[in-house]
N, C-alpha and C positions, 0 to 999 in steps of 0.2 A: 304773204302781203307785207310790204314794208311798214315799219314803224311811222306813226303820224305825230305831229306836233302842232298843236293848234289847228287841227284839221287838216294839216298839209302833210303830205307824205314826204318822207326823207329819202334822199337819192342814195343810191348804193355806196357811193364815195363818202358821203357824210356818215353813214353807218359804220362803214370800215374805219374812219377816223375816229369815231367815238370808241370803238372797240379797241383801237391801238392805244388811245389816250388811257383807257382804264387798265389796260393790259401793262403800261408802263408805269402806272401808279402802284399796281400791285407788284410788279418786279421791284420797284424802288423799295417798297415796303419790306420785301422779302430779304433785300440786301441791307436794311437798316438793323443796327445793333444797339442795344442798351449796355453801356459800359460802366463798370464801377472800379474802384481802386483794387490793386493787386495785393496791397499790404493792408493789415489791421488798422482802423483808426483809433488813436489814443487819446483819451480826454481825461480830464481831472474833475473829480466831484465839484458841482456848482459853477463849473465853467459852460460855455457855450461850445458847441461842436457842429461842423457841417459834415453830413454823410454824402460824399460825391457819387453824382450819376447823371449821364447824359446819353443823348442819342447820336450815333455816328452812322452816316453822315448827318450833320445838324439839320434839323427841320422844325417846324413849328408843331408843337404838341398841345397848344392851348385847348384845342377842341377834343383832345383824347381823354380817355379815362386813365387816371395815374394813380398807382396804389403803392404805399409803403407798408410792408407787413412784417409781423414776426410769428413764426409757426409755433413758438412755445407760449404764446400768449392767449387768451380767451377773453374778448374777442381778439383776433389776430391783427385788426387794422391799427396802424400807427397814424396814418394819414391817407385821405382818399380825396382826389380831385376829380370832379364829374360835371359835365354841362357848364365848364367856366366858373365853377365855384367849389369851395371846401365843403365836404359833408361832415360836419363836426359831430353830429350824433352817432356816426358809425365808428368812432374812434375808441380805443381803449382808454378808460378813465384816467389811467396814469400819465397819458399824453395830452390830455386836453390843455389848451393854452401854452403848450410847450413846443410844439411840432409846426412847423410851416415851410411852404415852398417859396421859391424866388418867382414871383408872378411875373415880373417884367423879362425873366430870363427863359420863359417857357417857349416863347416864339423862336429862340435859338436852340432849342432842344435840351435845355439845362433843367433837370427835374431833380436837382439835389435837394437834401432835407436838412433843415436847420433844427436842431434840439437845443433848447435854452435849459439852464440850470440842471446840469446832467446829474443823475442820480445813480447810484451803485447798481440798482435793479434795471438801468438802462442797458447795462451790458449783454450783448447777444449778437445774433446774426440777423441782419435786416435784408429784406426782399424789396427791391425796386423794379416795378414792372408796368408794362403798357399791355393790358389783357387783349385788347382788340388786335394787337400787332403780334400777339403771342411772343413777347420779348421780354426778358428779365435779366437782373444781375444781382449779386449778392454783396453786401457790406458787412464787415465784422468790426464791431466796436468793442473796444477795451476800455474799462473806466478804471482810473486809479485814483487813490486817496493822496491828498497832499498834506494830510494830517500826521504822517509818520513823523515820529519824535527820533532824535539822536539817540543812539544806544546809551544807556547808562551801565557803567562797569562799577562792580563792588566787590569787596573781599568776602568770600563765602567760608573761608577757612584755611588751615594749615595741614598740608600732607605730611606727617612725621616720618611716614616710612620712606617716601622718596625725596623729603627735603625740600618740598616744593610749596608753592602758594595756589590755593584754589581760588579762580576768579569767576564771578558770574556777569553775564551781559544780558540785558533785556532792552527791547524797543517794542512800542506800540503804535497802533493807528495805521497799520498796513492794509492795502487791498491793490492787486490780489496777494495772495501768500507769498511772502519773501522767503529768501534764505540767509541763514547766518553764519559768518565765517570768522575764524581767529587767525591772525597773522602775527608773526614776530617782526623784529626791527629790520629785517632784511627782505620783507614781503612774502615769506614762506609760511604756507598753511600749517597750523599747529592740529595735532590730533585732539579732538575735544568730544565731550559727550554727545549724545542725540539732542537734537534741537526740539525743545517743547513749544508746541503750538496751541494758542487758545483762541477761538473766534467769539468775539463778543455780540450782544444782542444787535449791535449797530452794523454787523457783518465785517467788522474791522478786526485784523488779526494782531495778536500780541505774542511775539518770539522770545525765547530765552534760551540761554546754553551756559554750561559751565566747562572750564578748562583747568588742568594743573599746569603751572608754569615753574620749571625747574630752573636751577641757577646756570645751567649748560644753555639756555635759551637767552635771547636777548632780553635786557630789562625793559625794553619799548614794546609794548604790546598793543595791537589794534584789534577792536571788535567792529566788524563791517557787516551791515544788514543791506542787502540788495534786492532788487526786482528787475530781473535782465528783460522782461517784456516791455516794461516801459521806460527802461534805461535809468533807474531811479536807485540811489544808494545813499545811505548814512553811515558814518563811521566815527568812532571815539578812540583816542590814544590814550594810554596811561604807562607811566614810568613806575615800575616796581622797584623800591629801594633795596639795597643789598641786605639790610637788617632784616628784611622780611623772609629770606631764605635761611631755613633752619638747618644748621650742621648736625647732621646725625651723631649723636653721642652714645657712649657706652652706657649699658644698663648697669644698676648698682651690683648685681650678681657677677657681672663681668669683672669689675673694678675689684670687687672683694676677691674674686678667684686670682687676679693678678697680684694683689697684695699677699695673699697666702703663698702664691709662688715665690714671691721675692723674699718673704720670710724664711721659707724653706732653703732658699739658695744662701741667704746670710748664714743660717745655722750651720749649713754644710761647710761654708768657708771657715766660720769659727772653729768647728771641730777639728779641720785639718790643720788650722794653725796651732791649736792647742797640742795636737798629737807631735807636730813638728817641734814644737817648743819643749815639750816633755822629753824627746829623744835627744835634742841638744843638751839638756841638764844632764840627763843620764850619761851621756858621753864624757861631758866634762868631769863628773864625780869620779868616773872610772880612771882618768888619768891624774888624780891628786894622789899625795904620798899616803901610804896605809900606816896605820898604828900596830907595829910589830917590833919583836926583840930578836936580834941575830945572835945566836950562840953556835960557834964552830961552823958558821955559815948556814945552820939550820934554823928553821923558823920554830920557836918556842912559844907557846902560848903563855900569857901571863896568868898567876894563880888567882882562882876565882872568877876568870873570864872564860867564856866559851870561844870555841873556835870563831876566827873572824870570817864574817861572810861579806859578800860584797854589799855595799851600801845601796839599797834601792830607795829612790826618792819617789813618793807618791805625789803626783801633781794633779790628779783628776779631780779632787774635790774643789781646788782652787779654780781649775779650768771650767768646770760646769757651773760653778758660782758667777764666773765672769760671763760665761756664754749666757746663762739665763738673765743676768742683767742686761747684756747686750739685746738678747731677743725681745725681753720686756721693752726696752728703749725704742726697738724697730717696730714693734707692734703699736706702741703709742703713736709713733710718727706716722704709721700708716693709717691709723684711725683718724688722725688730726688731717692727713690729706684727704681721705675720704670725705670728711665734714666739710672740707674747704671745697671739694668738688661739688657737694650737694648743695652749698650755698651759692656757688657760681651758677649751676643750673637752676635754680630758684630765681636768682636775679635775671637771667637770661629769658626766663619764662615770663617774668613780671614785665620786663621791657617790651617782649613780643606782643602781650596783651594791651599795653599801653598804646604801641603803635597801631594795633588793630583798631583800638577804640578811635584813634585820631582819623584813620582812613574811612571809617564808617561814618564819622561825623562830618566828612567832607561832601 
């Protein structure tokens, strides 16, 4: 029996038309898609943000059930639209008064969600869905902090072994967690120690790092803190004066050793000169006239005198006395030079300490 309406039977043609109409509606719904953004949405803390979502092809969804949810929340509902009104009581408490739809845009298929005064806890993946159509899309929200401070560079110490300056860089107020880089004047990365990361009770990150800058590097150093996900970075530049680079100096033991070697060389030269002088005097005495009496061409010694022997001049006592005096003088000069070097090193140390205090006070 054919369906009836108001007591009247419907013709087969009308029944077929109604069937085709409902079939077209069903097919149209099957082709509809809920579309969201392909890239994450980035928002700053305390700003307002729109999470895009719409129906394609565009159609009026005012009468539909619309849901925005987060699976990691309990309750999971961020915003619910049903029977032409917002269901406030079903929302997660953290979104009450902050989440809303564009009511006038629903007839064009726009079901985007507006979040006001974004919090760090709002970061996550949101689901935009029309349950009766069994259609949904996902929107990822990345929240960043605009409270990040510019890096602060300070002098941490002096590396005496490498003759370099140890610098420390610190920056606070970051979210998400950033990375810290050291660059020289040409923009080249410097090898630095591991970055220390601290997350505070406000969920913001503080990062710090140390690097040893040597004289071979450029005097212009940059500390850069960056967060690539949100294209945010802060950097600070510093010029390290030449006076901060410590020239490695010899230790006192090395200086003393060099002084001893120098003294031995001087003693050797003095001894060689003394021997040469003694031989020259001996040769000169052998060539002088000898005291003798010629009788018949024979050499007769005088009465009461012993046979004449070659005159040997002993020059060693005089030589050693002179040598000891010279050695004493050289040793005194070496000690004086050593004392002068110690005083210069002390003055250099005091100068570096003063420069360090000046830098830390800036």
